[in-house]
Structure formats: structure tokens, C-alpha cells
PyMOL Python script that loads the backbone (N, CA, C, O; Angstrom):
from pymol import cmd

cmd.read_pdbstr("""\
ATOM      1  N   UNK A   1       0.830  -1.213   0.000  1.00  0.00           N
ATOM      2  CA  UNK A   1       0.000   0.000   0.000  1.00  0.00           C
ATOM      3  C   UNK A   1       0.867   1.267   0.000  1.00  0.00           C
ATOM      4  O   UNK A   1       0.611   2.193  -0.770  1.00  0.00           O
ATOM      5  N   UNK A   2       1.885   1.307   0.858  1.00  0.00           N
ATOM      6  CA  UNK A   2       2.750   2.488   0.938  1.00  0.00           C
ATOM      7  C   UNK A   2       3.500   2.707  -0.370  1.00  0.00           C
ATOM      8  O   UNK A   2       3.685   3.846  -0.798  1.00  0.00           O
ATOM      9  N   UNK A   3       3.933   1.618  -1.006  1.00  0.00           N
ATOM     10  CA  UNK A   3       4.680   1.745  -2.261  1.00  0.00           C
ATOM     11  C   UNK A   3       3.809   2.364  -3.348  1.00  0.00           C
ATOM     12  O   UNK A   3       4.325   2.994  -4.270  1.00  0.00           O
ATOM     13  N   UNK A   4       2.476   2.188  -3.247  1.00  0.00           N
ATOM     14  CA  UNK A   4       1.563   2.795  -4.214  1.00  0.00           C
ATOM     15  C   UNK A   4       1.367   4.286  -3.922  1.00  0.00           C
ATOM     16  O   UNK A   4       1.129   5.078  -4.834  1.00  0.00           O
ATOM     17  N   UNK A   5       1.468   4.655  -2.645  1.00  0.00           N
ATOM     18  CA  UNK A   5       1.227   6.053  -2.258  1.00  0.00           C
ATOM     19  C   UNK A   5       2.406   6.963  -2.595  1.00  0.00           C
ATOM     20  O   UNK A   5       2.207   8.146  -2.873  1.00  0.00           O
ATOM     21  N   UNK A   6       3.634   6.431  -2.575  1.00  0.00           N
ATOM     22  CA  UNK A   6       4.811   7.272  -2.784  1.00  0.00           C
ATOM     23  C   UNK A   6       4.794   8.018  -4.124  1.00  0.00           C
ATOM     24  O   UNK A   6       5.080   9.215  -4.136  1.00  0.00           O
ATOM     25  N   UNK A   7       4.473   7.368  -5.257  1.00  0.00           N
ATOM     26  CA  UNK A   7       4.431   8.124  -6.530  1.00  0.00           C
ATOM     27  C   UNK A   7       3.370   9.221  -6.506  1.00  0.00           C
ATOM     28  O   UNK A   7       3.579  10.291  -7.078  1.00  0.00           O
ATOM     29  N   UNK A   8       2.241   8.972  -5.855  1.00  0.00           N
ATOM     30  CA  UNK A   8       1.172   9.975  -5.764  1.00  0.00           C
ATOM     31  C   UNK A   8       1.658  11.172  -4.952  1.00  0.00           C
ATOM     32  O   UNK A   8       1.407  12.319  -5.322  1.00  0.00           O
ATOM     33  N   UNK A   9       2.349  10.909  -3.855  1.00  0.00           N
ATOM     34  CA  UNK A   9       2.874  11.988  -3.008  1.00  0.00           C
ATOM     35  C   UNK A   9       3.881  12.825  -3.806  1.00  0.00           C
ATOM     36  O   UNK A   9       3.884  14.053  -3.716  1.00  0.00           O
ATOM     37  N   UNK A  10       4.732  12.153  -4.585  1.00  0.00           N
ATOM     38  CA  UNK A  10       5.714  12.877  -5.403  1.00  0.00           C
ATOM     39  C   UNK A  10       5.007  13.764  -6.416  1.00  0.00           C
ATOM     40  O   UNK A  10       5.419  14.903  -6.633  1.00  0.00           O
ATOM     41  N   UNK A  11       3.946  13.258  -7.038  1.00  0.00           N
ATOM     42  CA  UNK A  11       3.193  14.048  -8.015  1.00  0.00           C
ATOM     43  C   UNK A  11       2.540  15.249  -7.339  1.00  0.00           C
ATOM     44  O   UNK A  11       2.509  16.342  -7.906  1.00  0.00           O
ATOM     45  N   UNK A  12       2.017  15.049  -6.124  1.00  0.00           N
ATOM     46  CA  UNK A  12       1.389  16.155  -5.389  1.00  0.00           C
ATOM     47  C   UNK A  12       2.414  17.238  -5.055  1.00  0.00           C
ATOM     48  O   UNK A  12       2.105  18.428  -5.113  1.00  0.00           O
ATOM     49  N   UNK A  13       3.633  16.823  -4.706  1.00  0.00           N
ATOM     50  CA  UNK A  13       4.692  17.800  -4.401  1.00  0.00           C
ATOM     51  C   UNK A  13       5.022  18.625  -5.640  1.00  0.00           C
ATOM     52  O   UNK A  13       5.199  19.840  -5.553  1.00  0.00           O
ATOM     53  N   UNK A  14       5.105  17.962  -6.793  1.00  0.00           N
ATOM     54  CA  UNK A  14       5.400  18.669  -8.048  1.00  0.00           C
ATOM     55  C   UNK A  14       4.265  19.644  -8.369  1.00  0.00           C
ATOM     56  O   UNK A  14       4.514  20.784  -8.758  1.00  0.00           O
ATOM     57  N   UNK A  15       3.014  19.189  -8.204  1.00  0.00           N
ATOM     58  CA  UNK A  15       1.857  20.046  -8.477  1.00  0.00           C
ATOM     59  C   UNK A  15       1.851  21.249  -7.547  1.00  0.00           C
ATOM     60  O   UNK A  15       1.584  22.371  -7.977  1.00  0.00           O
ATOM     61  N   UNK A  16       2.144  21.017  -6.271  1.00  0.00           N
ATOM     62  CA  UNK A  16       2.127  22.122  -5.302  1.00  0.00           C
ATOM     63  C   UNK A  16       3.208  23.151  -5.643  1.00  0.00           C
ATOM     64  O   UNK A  16       3.004  24.350  -5.457  1.00  0.00           O
ATOM     65  N   UNK A  17       4.358  22.683  -6.142  1.00  0.00           N
ATOM     66  CA  UNK A  17       5.424  23.617  -6.535  1.00  0.00           C
ATOM     67  C   UNK A  17       4.986  24.446  -7.737  1.00  0.00           C
ATOM     68  O   UNK A  17       5.213  25.655  -7.784  1.00  0.00           O
ATOM     69  N   UNK A  18       4.352  23.783  -8.713  1.00  0.00           N
ATOM     70  CA  UNK A  18       3.871  24.497  -9.906  1.00  0.00           C
ATOM     71  C   UNK A  18       2.828  25.527  -9.504  1.00  0.00           C
ATOM     72  O   UNK A  18       2.852  26.659  -9.986  1.00  0.00           O
ATOM     73  N   UNK A  19       1.907  25.138  -8.620  1.00  0.00           N
ATOM     74  CA  UNK A  19       0.867  26.063  -8.159  1.00  0.00           C
ATOM     75  C   UNK A  19       1.480  27.230  -7.398  1.00  0.00           C
ATOM     76  O   UNK A  19       1.042  28.370  -7.551  1.00  0.00           O
ATOM     77  N   UNK A  20       2.493  26.951  -6.578  1.00  0.00           N
ATOM     78  CA  UNK A  20       3.144  28.016  -5.812  1.00  0.00           C
ATOM     79  C   UNK A  20       3.790  29.033  -6.755  1.00  0.00           C
ATOM     80  O   UNK A  20       3.677  30.239  -6.538  1.00  0.00           O
ATOM     81  N   UNK A  21       4.468  28.547  -7.803  1.00  0.00           N
ATOM     82  CA  UNK A  21       5.087  29.442  -8.785  1.00  0.00           C
ATOM     83  C   UNK A  21       4.005  30.242  -9.509  1.00  0.00           C
ATOM     84  O   UNK A  21       4.150  31.446  -9.723  1.00  0.00           O
ATOM     85  N   UNK A  22       2.908  29.556  -9.888  1.00  0.00           N
ATOM     86  CA  UNK A  22       1.810  30.192 -10.618  1.00  0.00           C
ATOM     87  C   UNK A  22       1.186  31.307  -9.790  1.00  0.00           C
ATOM     88  O   UNK A  22       1.002  32.422 -10.277  1.00  0.00           O
ATOM     89  N   UNK A  23       0.859  31.000  -8.529  1.00  0.00           N
ATOM     90  CA  UNK A  23       0.272  32.014  -7.639  1.00  0.00           C
ATOM     91  C   UNK A  23       1.259  33.132  -7.365  1.00  0.00           C
ATOM     92  O   UNK A  23       0.864  34.294  -7.270  1.00  0.00           O
ATOM     93  N   UNK A  24       2.537  32.802  -7.235  1.00  0.00           N
ATOM     94  CA  UNK A  24       3.558  33.822  -7.022  1.00  0.00           C
ATOM     95  C   UNK A  24       3.595  34.813  -8.178  1.00  0.00           C
ATOM     96  O   UNK A  24       3.729  36.019  -7.967  1.00  0.00           O
ATOM     97  N   UNK A  25       3.474  34.294  -9.414  1.00  0.00           N
ATOM     98  CA  UNK A  25       3.476  35.171 -10.591  1.00  0.00           C
ATOM     99  C   UNK A  25       2.237  36.056 -10.606  1.00  0.00           C
ATOM    100  O   UNK A  25       2.323  37.234 -10.950  1.00  0.00           O
ATOM    101  N   UNK A  26       1.081  35.500 -10.235  1.00  0.00           N
ATOM    102  CA  UNK A  26      -0.159  36.281 -10.205  1.00  0.00           C
ATOM    103  C   UNK A  26      -0.060  37.394  -9.170  1.00  0.00           C
ATOM    104  O   UNK A  26      -0.441  38.535  -9.429  1.00  0.00           O
ATOM    105  N   UNK A  27       0.455  37.047  -7.995  1.00  0.00           N
ATOM    106  CA  UNK A  27       0.548  38.036  -6.903  1.00  0.00           C
ATOM    107  C   UNK A  27       1.574  39.111  -7.255  1.00  0.00           C
ATOM    108  O   UNK A  27       1.358  40.292  -6.982  1.00  0.00           O
ATOM    109  N   UNK A  28       2.698  38.700  -7.863  1.00  0.00           N
ATOM    110  CA  UNK A  28       3.781  39.641  -8.144  1.00  0.00           C
ATOM    111  C   UNK A  28       3.515  40.480  -9.393  1.00  0.00           C
ATOM    112  O   UNK A  28       4.069  41.571  -9.524  1.00  0.00           O
ATOM    113  N   UNK A  29       2.679  39.993 -10.313  1.00  0.00           N
ATOM    114  CA  UNK A  29       2.506  40.693 -11.590  1.00  0.00           C
ATOM    115  C   UNK A  29       1.998  42.133 -11.432  1.00  0.00           C
ATOM    116  O   UNK A  29       2.530  43.012 -12.110  1.00  0.00           O
ATOM    117  N   UNK A  30       0.999  42.435 -10.578  1.00  0.00           N
ATOM    118  CA  UNK A  30       0.575  43.831 -10.431  1.00  0.00           C
ATOM    119  C   UNK A  30       1.696  44.707  -9.876  1.00  0.00           C
ATOM    120  O   UNK A  30       1.869  45.844 -10.316  1.00  0.00           O
ATOM    121  N   UNK A  31       2.459  44.185  -8.913  1.00  0.00           N
ATOM    122  CA  UNK A  31       3.578  44.940  -8.353  1.00  0.00           C
ATOM    123  C   UNK A  31       4.649  45.142  -9.424  1.00  0.00           C
ATOM    124  O   UNK A  31       5.264  46.206  -9.496  1.00  0.00           O
ATOM    125  N   UNK A  32       4.868  44.142 -10.238  1.00  0.00           N
ATOM    126  CA  UNK A  32       5.829  44.266 -11.335  1.00  0.00           C
ATOM    127  C   UNK A  32       5.415  45.355 -12.307  1.00  0.00           C
ATOM    128  O   UNK A  32       6.258  46.117 -12.781  1.00  0.00           O
ATOM    129  N   UNK A  33       4.113  45.438 -12.612  1.00  0.00           N
ATOM    130  CA  UNK A  33       3.602  46.479 -13.509  1.00  0.00           C
ATOM    131  C   UNK A  33       3.794  47.855 -12.864  1.00  0.00           C
ATOM    132  O   UNK A  33       4.201  48.807 -13.531  1.00  0.00           O
ATOM    133  N   UNK A  34       3.501  47.954 -11.568  1.00  0.00           N
ATOM    134  CA  UNK A  34       3.654  49.243 -10.866  1.00  0.00           C
ATOM    135  C   UNK A  34       5.109  49.691 -10.868  1.00  0.00           C
ATOM    136  O   UNK A  34       5.404  50.869 -11.072  1.00  0.00           O
ATOM    137  N   UNK A  35       6.025  48.738 -10.637  1.00  0.00           N
ATOM    138  CA  UNK A  35       7.461  49.070 -10.618  1.00  0.00           C
ATOM    139  C   UNK A  35       7.898  49.535 -12.010  1.00  0.00           C
ATOM    140  O   UNK A  35       8.686  50.473 -12.134  1.00  0.00           O
ATOM    141  N   UNK A  36       7.384  48.879 -13.058  1.00  0.00           N
ATOM    142  CA  UNK A  36       7.737  49.269 -14.423  1.00  0.00           C
ATOM    143  C   UNK A  36       7.225  50.684 -14.724  1.00  0.00           C
ATOM    144  O   UNK A  36       7.904  51.451 -15.407  1.00  0.00           O
ATOM    145  N   UNK A  37       6.032  51.036 -14.218  1.00  0.00           N
ATOM    146  CA  UNK A  37       5.472  52.364 -14.462  1.00  0.00           C
ATOM    147  C   UNK A  37       6.279  53.437 -13.740  1.00  0.00           C
ATOM    148  O   UNK A  37       6.429  54.547 -14.250  1.00  0.00           O
ATOM    149  N   UNK A  38       6.802  53.114 -12.551  1.00  0.00           N
ATOM    150  CA  UNK A  38       7.636  54.074 -11.818  1.00  0.00           C
ATOM    151  C   UNK A  38       8.950  54.282 -12.578  1.00  0.00           C
ATOM    152  O   UNK A  38       9.802  55.053 -12.138  1.00  0.00           O
TER     153      UNK A  38
END
""", "prot")
cmd.dss("prot")
cmd.show_as("cartoon", "prot")
cmd.util.cbc("prot")
cmd.orient("prot")
């Protein structure tokens, strides 16, 4: 059972990293635009 869960956990870690980068870009993009305007 555990051997079946390990690949799923690895996939979830990869997904969470992608989501973190994605949300980081969304949050930073308005500030990036403001900095460019300054």
C-alpha cells in the first residue's frame, strides 16, 4: 500500500510547486507592472 502512495505523493509535491510558482506570478505581476510604471 505504501509503495503505491509514494508516486502519488511525489506528483502532489510537483503540483504544489507548480501552483506556488503560478500564484507567485499572479501576486507579483501587479507589483511588477507598478514598478515598471515608476
